[in-house]
C-alpha positions in Angstrom: -4.8 0.2 -8.9 -3.9 -3.4 -9.7 -0.2 -4.2 -9.8 1.1 -5.5 -13.1 4.8 -5.5 -12.9 6.7 -6.2 -16.2 9.3 -8.9 -16.0 13.0 -8.0 -16.2 13.2 -9.1 -19.8 10.0 -7.3 -21.0 11.1 -5.7 -24.3 9.6 -2.3 -23.4 11.3 -2.3 -20.0 14.7 -3.2 -21.5 14.4 -0.6 -24.2 13.4 2.2 -21.9 15.9 1.3 -19.2 18.6 1.6 -21.9 17.4 5.0 -23.1 17.2 6.5 -19.6 20.7 5.3 -18.8 22.0 6.9 -22.0 20.3 10.3 -21.4 20.7 10.9 -17.7 22.2 14.3 -18.0 19.6 15.5 -20.5 16.7 14.3 -18.4 18.0 16.0 -15.3 17.7 19.4 -17.0 14.5 18.7 -18.9 11.7 21.1 -17.9 8.0 20.0 -17.4 5.7 20.0 -20.4 4.8 23.4 -21.7 1.2 22.2 -22.1 1.1 21.7 -18.3 3.0 24.8 -17.2 1.1 27.1 -19.5 -2.0 26.3 -17.4 -0.5 27.0 -14.0 -3.2 29.4 -13.0 -5.9 26.8 -13.7 -4.0 24.2 -11.7 -3.6 26.5 -8.8 -7.4 27.0 -8.7 -8.1 23.3 -8.3 -8.7 21.8 -4.9 -5.5 19.9 -4.1 -5.6 16.1 -4.0 -4.3 13.1 -5.9 -2.8 13.6 -9.3 -1.6 10.8 -11.7 1.3 10.9 -14.1 1.1 8.1 -16.7 4.4 6.9 -18.2 6.1 9.4 -16.0 9.7 8.8 -17.1 12.1 10.5 -14.7 9.3 12.7 -13.4 9.6 16.2 -14.9 5.7 16.6 -14.7 5.3 14.7 -11.4 7.8 17.1 -9.7 6.0 20.1 -11.1 2.6 19.0 -9.9 4.0 18.1 -6.5 5.5 21.6 -6.2 2.0 23.0 -6.8 0.7 21.0 -3.8 -0.7 17.8 -5.5 -0.1 14.3 -4.1 1.3 12.6 -7.1 1.1 8.9 -8.1 3.6 8.3 -10.9 4.1 5.1 -12.9 6.4 3.9 -15.6 7.6 0.6 -17.1 11.3 1.6 -16.5 12.7 0.9 -13.1 15.7 3.1 -14.0 13.4 6.1 -14.5 11.3 5.3 -11.4 14.3 5.0 -9.2 15.6 8.3 -10.5 12.3 10.0 -9.8 12.1 8.5 -6.3 15.6 10.0 -5.5 14.7 13.4 -6.9 11.4 13.5 -4.9 13.0 12.4 -1.7 15.8 15.0 -2.0 13.1 17.7 -2.4 10.7 16.2 0.2 7.9 16.1 -2.3 4.7 14.0 -2.0 5.3 11.6 -5.0 4.7 7.8 -4.9 6.5 6.4 -8.0 6.0 2.8 -9.0 7.1 0.4 -11.8 3.9 -0.6 -13.7 3.0 -2.1 -17.1 0.2 0.3 -18.1 -1.0 -1.8 -21.0 -2.9 -4.1 -18.6 -3.3 -1.8 -15.6 -6.6 -0.9 -14.0 -7.2 2.7 -12.7 -9.3 3.6 -9.6 -12.6 5.3 -10.5 -13.1 8.9 -9.5 -9.8 9.3 -7.7 -7.7 12.0 -9.4 -7.9 15.8 -9.5 -5.4 15.8 -12.4 -4.2 13.2 -14.9 -1.2 13.9 -17.1 -0.4 11.8 -20.2 2.6 13.2 -22.2 4.1 11.3 -25.1 2.5 8.0 -24.3 -0.4 6.4 -26.2 -2.3 3.3 -25.1 -5.8 3.6 -26.6 -7.2 0.8 -24.4 -6.7 3.1 -21.4 -8.9 5.9 -22.7 -12.1 4.8 -20.9 -10.2 4.1 -17.7 -8.5 7.5 -17.8 -11.8 9.5 -18.1 -13.4 7.3 -15.4 -10.4 7.9 -13.0 -11.0 11.6 -12.9 -13.0 13.2 -10.1 -15.8 15.6 -11.0 -14.0 18.9 -11.9 -10.8 17.0 -12.6 -8.5 17.9 -15.5 -6.8 15.8 -18.1 -3.7 17.0 -19.8 -3.0 14.8 -22.8 -0.1 15.2 -25.4 1.0 12.7 -27.9 2.6 12.6 -31.4 0.6 12.8 -34.6 0.9 10.9 -37.8 2.4 12.8 -40.7 5.6 13.5 -42.6 7.4 14.9 -39.5 6.3 12.0 -37.2 9.2 10.7 -35.0 9.4 7.3 -36.7 12.9 6.7 -37.9 12.6 3.2 -36.6 12.0 4.4 -33.0 8.2 4.6 -32.8 5.6 2.2 -34.0 3.1 4.0 -36.2 0.3 2.3 -34.2 1.3 4.6 -31.4 0.8 7.8 -33.3 -2.5 9.7 -33.2 -4.6 10.5 -36.3 -5.4 14.2 -36.7 -8.5 15.0 -34.7 -8.5 11.6 -32.9 -8.2 13.0 -29.4 -11.3 15.1 -30.0 -13.3 11.9 -30.0 -11.3 9.9 -27.5 -12.9 11.0 -24.2 -16.6 11.5 -24.8 -17.5 11.9 -21.1 -15.2 14.9 -20.8 -15.6 18.6 -21.7 -12.9 19.8 -24.1 -11.5 23.1 -22.7 -8.6 23.4 -25.2 -7.3 21.5 -28.2 -4.7 22.1 -30.8 -2.3 20.3 -33.2 1.2 21.5 -33.8 4.4 21.9 -31.7 5.2 23.2 -28.3 7.3 25.9 -29.9 5.9 28.7 -32.1 7.1 29.0 -34.9 7.9 25.3 -35.1 11.5 24.4 -35.7 12.2 22.6 -39.1 11.4 18.9 -38.9 9.9 19.2 -35.4 7.4 16.4 -34.8 3.8 17.6 -34.5 1.6 16.6 -31.5 -2.0 16.8 -30.4 -2.6 18.8 -27.2 -5.8 18.2 -25.2 -7.0 19.8 -22.0 -10.4 18.4 -20.9 -12.5 18.4 -17.7 -14.8 16.0 -16.1 -18.0 17.8 -15.1 -19.9 15.0 -13.4 
């Protein structure tokens, strides 16, 4: 994977570093994505090997995959988040390699990963690289916010980084869609809870 380190003053790096510093206690207790944990049995059936966590944050999903036996590569633009994940992984002696990377311009190795996780991050330019980076039989877990009246805008999220309804169904044509839904992680949804698209797809060849 080509290195593409954001400079110290990159606006995304500055913004996310500030957020992670402000919410350290909350992130420490934050569980892995329900979309991932609800498919634990499927993950346990996979041959173990490399997994990739895009925009990993402080590593809630990376830590979960590593505990299941995967060798996790995790990347994020925030060095604050990556340092925190490295510390947590080292304390637990888990096989996680976390790096600071600007994913907007990153290349991904073809046919490398058993699992790819993309939760609450949207860079459409990466869609072809993501599906090409899976091994045959590999799984993609993709979750991202949807456009709509409950979208988490409020000045925090550019509408260009919100999915159109049904968009993920067309995003990875080389993959077999195993499950797809639109809604919230909780059922019934709490009032005002942002809606997301949830995709589980497999590369067959």
